[in-house]
C-alpha positions in Angstrom: 0.0 0.0 0.0 2.8 2.4 0.9 4.5 1.7 -2.4 1.3 2.3 -4.3 0.9 5.7 -2.5 4.4 6.7 -3.5 3.8 5.6 -7.1 0.5 7.5 -7.2 2.1 10.7 -5.8 5.0 10.4 -8.3 2.6 10.0 -11.2 0.4 12.9 -10.0 3.5 15.2 -9.6 5.0 14.3 -13.0 1.7 14.7 -14.8 1.2 18.2 -13.3 4.9 19.1 -14.1 4.7 18.0 -17.7 1.2 19.4 -18.2 2.6 22.9 -17.6 3.0 24.4 -21.0 3.9 28.0 -20.2 6.3 29.1 -17.4 6.7 32.8 -16.7 10.2 33.6 -15.3 9.5 36.4 -12.8 12.1 38.5 -11.0 11.8 40.8 -8.0 13.9 42.6 -5.5 11.4 41.5 -2.8 12.8 38.8 -0.4 11.0 35.6 0.4 8.8 36.0 3.4 7.8 39.5 2.6 4.2 40.6 1.9 5.2 41.1 -1.7 6.3 37.5 -2.1 3.5 36.0 -0.1 1.0 37.6 -2.4 3.0 36.7 -5.5 2.9 33.0 -4.4 -0.9 33.3 -3.9 -1.2 34.8 -7.5 1.0 31.9 -8.8 -1.1 29.3 -7.1 -4.4 30.8 -8.4 -3.1 30.9 -12.0 -1.9 27.3 -11.8 -5.2 26.1 -10.4 -7.4 28.0 -12.8 -5.3 27.0 -15.8 -5.3 23.3 -14.9 -1.6 23.4 -14.4 -0.9 24.7 -17.9 0.5 28.1 -16.7 2.6 29.2 -13.8 5.4 31.5 -12.5 9.0 30.5 -11.7 9.9 33.2 -9.2 13.4 34.6 -8.7 13.2 36.6 -5.5 15.6 38.8 -3.4 17.3 40.5 -6.3 19.1 37.3 -7.5 18.4 38.5 -11.1 19.9 41.9 -10.5 18.5 45.4 -10.0 15.7 46.8 -12.1 17.9 47.9 -15.0 19.6 44.5 -15.1 16.3 42.7 -15.0 14.8 44.9 -17.8 17.8 44.2 -20.0 17.5 40.5 -19.3 13.8 40.5 -20.1 14.5 42.2 -23.5 17.1 39.4 -24.1 14.5 36.8 -23.3 16.3 35.5 -20.1 13.3 36.5 -17.9 9.8 37.3 -18.9 8.2 39.3 -16.1 9.2 41.4 -13.1 8.0 43.7 -10.3 9.1 47.3 -11.0 9.1 50.5 -9.0 8.5 53.8 -10.8 12.2 54.0 -11.7 12.0 50.8 -13.7 8.6 51.6 -15.2 10.0 54.9 -16.4 12.6 53.1 -18.5 9.7 51.4 -20.3 7.0 54.1 -20.5 8.3 57.4 -19.2 4.8 59.0 -19.1 3.8 56.7 -16.2 6.2 58.5 -13.9 3.6 61.3 -13.6 2.1 59.0 -10.9 5.3 59.5 -8.8 5.2 63.3 -9.1 5.9 65.2 -5.9 3.1 66.5 -3.7 0.5 65.3 -6.2 -1.8 63.0 -4.2 -3.3 63.7 -0.7 -5.2 60.5 -0.2 -5.4 56.9 -1.2 -8.9 57.6 -2.6 -7.3 60.1 -5.1 -4.6 57.5 -6.1 -7.2 54.8 -6.7 -9.4 57.2 -8.7 -6.6 58.4 -11.0 -5.3 54.8 -11.6 -8.8 53.7 -12.6 -9.4 56.7 -14.8 -6.1 56.6 -16.7 -5.6 52.8 -16.6 -6.3 52.3 -20.3 -3.9 55.0 -21.3 -1.1 53.8 -19.2 -1.7 50.2 -20.3 -1.3 51.3 -23.9 1.9 53.2 -23.1 3.4 49.9 -21.7 2.1 47.9 -24.7 3.5 50.4 -27.2 6.9 49.8 -25.6 6.7 46.0 -25.5 5.1 45.2 -22.1 1.8 44.2 -20.7 0.6 45.4 -17.3 -0.6 42.6 -15.1 -1.4 44.9 -12.2 -0.4 47.9 -10.2 1.5 47.3 -6.9 1.8 50.5 -4.9 4.9 51.1 -2.8 3.2 53.8 -0.7 3.7 57.3 0.5 7.3 58.5 0.5 8.5 60.8 3.3 11.7 62.8 3.9 13.8 61.5 6.8 16.6 63.7 8.2 18.9 64.4 11.2 17.5 67.9 11.7 13.9 68.9 12.0 12.2 70.1 8.8 9.1 72.3 9.0 9.8 75.0 6.3 11.2 74.3 2.8 14.4 76.2 3.5 15.1 74.0 6.5 16.4 71.6 3.9 19.3 73.9 3.2 22.5 72.2 4.4 20.9 68.8 4.5 23.1 66.3 2.6 20.1 64.7 0.8 20.4 61.4 -1.0 18.9 61.0 -4.5 18.3 57.7 -6.3 20.9 57.8 -9.0 19.5 58.3 -12.4 15.9 59.1 -11.3 14.5 62.1 -13.4 11.6 62.6 -11.0 13.9 63.0 -8.0 16.1 65.3 -10.1 13.1 67.6 -10.9 11.9 67.4 -7.3 15.1 68.5 -5.8 15.6 71.2 -8.5 12.2 72.7 -7.5 13.2 72.4 -3.8 16.6 74.1 -4.6 18.4 71.3 -2.9 21.6 69.8 -4.4 21.3 66.0 -3.7 23.9 63.2 -3.5 23.1 60.7 -6.2 23.8 57.1 -5.0 22.7 53.6 -5.7 20.0 52.5 -3.3 22.4 49.8 -2.0 24.8 52.4 -0.8 22.4 54.4 1.3 22.6 52.8 4.7 26.4 52.9 4.7 26.4 56.5 3.6 24.0 57.4 6.4 26.2 55.6 8.9 29.4 57.4 7.8 27.8 60.8 7.5 28.2 61.1 3.7 24.5 61.9 3.7 22.1 62.8 6.4 18.8 62.9 4.6 16.8 60.3 2.6 13.3 59.8 1.2 11.4 56.5 1.3 8.3 54.8 2.5 7.9 54.0 6.2 7.9 50.3 5.5 11.2 50.6 3.5 12.7 52.8 6.2 12.1 50.0 8.7 13.0 47.1 6.4 16.2 48.6 5.1 17.1 49.9 8.6 17.6 53.4 7.4 15.5 54.7 10.4 18.4 53.7 12.7 20.5 56.5 11.3 18.0 59.4 11.2 16.1 61.3 13.8 13.2 63.2 12.1 10.4 62.5 9.6 8.5 65.3 7.8 4.9 64.2 8.1 4.0 65.5 4.6 4.1 62.9 1.9 6.8 63.8 -0.7 5.1 61.5 -3.3 3.1 58.3 -3.7 5.5 55.7 -5.1 3.9 53.4 -7.6 4.9 50.0 -8.7 3.7 47.4 -11.1 4.1 43.8 -12.3 4.8 43.7 -16.1 5.3 40.9 -18.5 7.1 41.1 -21.9 4.4 41.4 -24.6 6.5 39.0 -26.8 6.1 36.4 -24.1 2.5 37.3 -23.3 1.5 36.9 -26.9 2.8 33.3 -26.9 0.1 32.4 -24.3 -3.4 31.3 -25.5 -6.1 33.9 -25.0 -8.0 32.0 -22.3 -4.8 31.7 -20.2 -4.0 35.4 -20.9 -7.3 36.3 -19.4 -6.6 34.2 -16.3 -3.3 36.0 -15.9 -4.9 39.4 -16.2 -7.9 38.8 -14.0 -5.9 37.2 -11.2 -3.2 39.9 -11.6 -5.7 42.6 -11.0 -7.2 40.8 -8.0 -4.0 39.8 -6.2 -2.0 42.9 -6.9 -4.9 45.0 -5.6 -4.7 42.9 -2.5 -0.9 43.6 -2.4 -1.6 47.3 -2.5 -4.1 47.1 0.4 -1.6 45.1 2.5 1.2 47.5 1.6 -0.9 50.4 2.9 -1.5 48.5 6.2 2.2 47.6 6.5 3.1 51.3 6.0 0.7 52.3 8.7 2.2 49.8 11.1 5.7 51.0 10.2 4.7 54.6 11.1 4.0 53.3 14.6 7.3 51.4 14.7 9.1 54.6 13.8 7.4 56.5 16.6 8.2 53.8 19.1 11.8 54.0 18.0 12.0 57.7 18.8 11.7 59.2 15.3 10.2 62.6 15.8 7.5 63.6 13.3 7.5 67.2 12.2 4.8 69.2 10.4 4.8 72.5 8.3 5.2 75.5 10.7 2.1 77.2 9.2 -0.6 76.9 6.5 1.6 79.1 4.3 4.5 76.6 4.6 2.2 73.7 3.8 1.0 75.5 0.6 4.6 76.1 -0.4 5.1 72.4 -0.7 2.1 72.2 -3.1 3.6 75.1 -5.2 6.9 73.2 -5.4 5.1 70.2 -6.6 3.5 72.1 -9.4 6.9 73.6 -10.4 8.6 70.1 -10.4 5.8 68.7 -12.5 6.3 71.4 -15.1 10.0 70.6 -15.2 9.2 67.1 -16.4 6.9 68.2 -19.2 8.4 67.2 -22.6 10.9 65.0 -20.8 8.7 62.3 -19.3 5.2 63.2 -20.3 3.2 65.7 -22.3 1.7 69.0 -21.2 -1.7 67.6 -22.3 -1.4 64.5 -20.0 -0.4 66.7 -17.0 -3.3 69.1 -17.6 -5.8 66.3 -17.9 -4.6 64.5 -14.8 -4.4 67.6 -12.7 -7.9 68.6 -13.8 -9.3 65.1 -13.0 -7.7 65.3 -9.6 -9.2 68.8 -9.0 -12.6 67.7 -10.1 -12.4 64.6 -7.8 -11.5 66.8 -4.8 -14.3 69.2 -5.5 -16.8 66.3 -5.8 -15.6 64.5 -2.7 -14.7 67.6 -0.6 -11.1 66.5 -0.1 -11.9 62.9 0.5 -9.2 61.1 2.6 
């Protein structure tokens, strides 16, 4: 009986293994055990089940495939097929999508959700025109400024040795509008640079500040979101087109479902991380006055204008800002 059970298990395993016709090689910087990876495994399991084992992911986690630029190059060479990207990676594919990462643009999750829904088709087309298919948005979350001196007014940033993600045009435009000269560094060099004093200011989400241990080398957080950082899971259109239409639909439907779940969990994780920061003696600061708060909004508008013609068109910016203004009027500043 025991031998028969082993034989049955072997036959079942091999039949499932050989029935899988399409394997999507997926790369991500997220480590195993993270919320990101937990949801990706759920997504993979659902796709395998609904496709009858014909379709599934092979996941390369923890950055083993390289950083976003490495992964993008390898996808174009056909070594990988799909990946999770932040705004920096998405911008290498469809620059106009970086408008979503613009500084001081969004003031609530409701606004983010509304704009993503309204412009979803337009952004999907931008990806497809550049050889990729959007499987789902995966929000990183609100990004805040962390420093070693309190920031309440814009000019308090004078003298701060602020880090900037090397090669990020949105960060360049933001710091130009803020009249701050940043220190461009790879994200992997940030913690060491904080510890040695090469820099004393960074920007990131609360979850990343905790996960990357950056919070251990700063004292203050400006409690005004610098931006809402977007992410997405994309697949090479060349690879996507090899998949039968019924399996494509499973991939898209489950992608929307599970990556929306990831966004919701990410928002909760960021809220929890804010409490961790407070418990670890990070002091939260706010604009000194309403006039100072409004100055951040004006800086956001200036930075967005800097990016017109470089990342996106004036028409797209105008339509998106109008849609946002209309939403705020209708919902009376919904939070």
